[in-house]
C-alpha positions as CSV (number, residue, x, y, z in Angstrom):
1,X,-5.5,12.5,16.7
2,X,-7.1,11.1,13.9
3,X,-6.8,8.7,11.2
4,X,-6.5,11.5,8.7
5,X,-4.2,13.2,11.1
6,X,-1.9,10.5,11.3
7,X,-1.2,9.2,8.1
8,X,-0.8,13.3,7.1
9,X,1.9,12.6,10.2
10,X,3.9,9.3,8.6
11,X,4.1,11.1,5.2
12,X,5.3,14.3,6.5
13,X,8.0,12.0,8.1
14,X,8.5,9.5,5.4
15,X,7.3,10.9,2.3
16,X,4.5,9.8,0.2
17,X,6.6,7.6,-1.7
18,X,7.0,5.3,1.3
19,X,4.0,4.9,2.2
20,X,2.3,4.3,-0.6
21,X,4.8,1.5,-1.4
22,X,4.9,0.0,1.7
23,X,1.4,-0.2,1.4
24,X,1.2,-2.0,-1.6
25,X,4.3,-4.3,0.1
26,X,1.2,-4.7,2.8
27,X,-1.0,-5.7,0.3
28,X,1.1,-8.2,-1.5
29,X,2.0,-9.6,1.5
30,X,-1.9,-9.6,2.7
31,X,-2.7,-11.5,-1.1
32,X,-0.3,-14.0,-0.4
33,X,-1.1,-14.8,3.5
34,X,-4.9,-15.3,2.0
35,X,-4.3,-17.7,-0.6
36,X,-1.6,-19.8,1.1
37,X,-3.7,-20.1,4.6
38,X,-7.4,-19.7,3.7
39,X,-7.3,-20.6,-0.2
40,X,-9.6,-17.8,-0.9
41,X,-8.5,-16.9,-4.3
42,X,-11.4,-14.6,-5.2
43,X,-10.2,-12.3,-1.4
44,X,-6.3,-13.0,-2.2
45,X,-7.2,-11.6,-6.3
46,X,-8.9,-8.3,-4.9
47,X,-5.5,-7.6,-2.3
48,X,-3.6,-8.2,-5.2
49,X,-5.4,-5.6,-7.6
50,X,-5.2,-2.9,-4.5
51,X,-0.9,-3.7,-4.5
52,X,-0.7,-3.2,-8.6
53,X,-3.0,-0.1,-8.0
54,X,-0.4,1.1,-5.5
55,X,2.7,0.6,-7.3
56,X,1.2,1.8,-10.2
57,X,0.5,5.3,-8.2
58,X,3.7,4.8,-6.1
59,X,5.8,4.4,-9.5
60,X,3.6,7.9,-11.0
61,X,4.4,10.2,-8.3
62,X,6.2,13.3,-8.7
63,X,9.7,13.5,-6.8
64,X,8.9,15.9,-4.8
65,X,6.2,13.9,-3.2
66,X,9.2,13.2,-0.8
67,X,10.7,14.8,2.0
């Protein structure tokens, strides 16, 4: 099974909103981890930007994207 097929199966099971929200949380946690453990402010900032973008995307999704 390809990564695309796996993602589609996860979306079918959990809904697009939950997947995108989960990705946003993972990016945010990764940003904190990088900042705390590696003190790489630039990389942490990029992961933080990804989290923000995914959060905005999740908030803009129509309710029909959930199962």
